[in-house]
C-alpha positions, 0 to 999 in steps of 0.5 A: 500500499502507498503511503498517503500523501498527506501523512508524509514527513518532510523527509518522505517528502523529499523523497517523493520528490527525488523519485518523482524526478527521476522517474520523469527524466527516464520517462521522458527521454526513455518512454514510458514503455521502455522504463522500468521500476528497476531503472527508477530504483538505480537512479534514484537508489536506496532500498526497493521497500522505500521506493514501493512504499511511496509508488507500488507500481509504474502506473502510479508513479506516472500517474503522480506526474500526470497530476503534477502537472495537471495541479499547475494547469488547474492553478493557472485557471483559478481566477484569483483576481477580479472576475468583474473584469472577465476579459482580463481575468480570461487572458490572465488564464490563457497565458498561465495555461499556455505556459504550463502546456508549453513548459519542458515538463508538460510538452515531454508528458503530452508527447509520451502519452501520445507515443504510449496510449495504444499500448497502455490505454488505462493510463491513457485514460487516466491522463485525460481524466486527470489533466485536460479532462480536470482542466476542463471541468473546472472552468466549466464549473466557473463559467456555470457561476457566470452563466447564473450570474447572467455575466456570460451567456451560454446554453452549455457551460462545460462546452463553452470551457472546452472551446475556450481552451482549445481557442487558446492552445490554437496550433501554437501547443501542437506545433511545439510537440512536433518541433519544439518551436515555441513563438516569443512571449509577445507573440503568445500574449497577443494569441492568447488576447485574440483568443479571448476577444472572439470567445467573448463576442460569443458569449459576453452579456451585453449591457445597454442603458 
């Protein structure tokens, strides 16, 4: 049985981070299918008992990496600013969202999952549920609240959330995955602002005097 994250000591948390860091290096260079728990253990050192007490299987190591990157995406989509300025709020969300997707870990994780999805369908499902799916669901809840407050006009908040995130990603993410080419910061900001403008034309409530 794996140790519970909320019950770990500082030393155990540090060890967990070491394991995830070593596993990420292996997964992202060798691929999920060609990486074994023995390789992770050799990279980390210490006892196998310690490794397996944190992560009983390779799947659980990979899922922990998915959740780690996913948590950053979810944090990026938290409206910890003035929700009344919807354009600014969505623009900041979009920029933060792209920064996580285009990070080295974000790109490597996505490439690995695409490469391994057919061979490890359960893992692919876990990736979607804990990554892209979780992000759109969180944003869908927010859009549902904005619909109730009559700030957005949307029939299906979840669909609107998926469409918004898709507009922000555009071709930028896929181009980065395939070519490692990432636009300059100013270009990313401009693309994100354009996506927000187009989105708001379809969903923002127009208030007239």
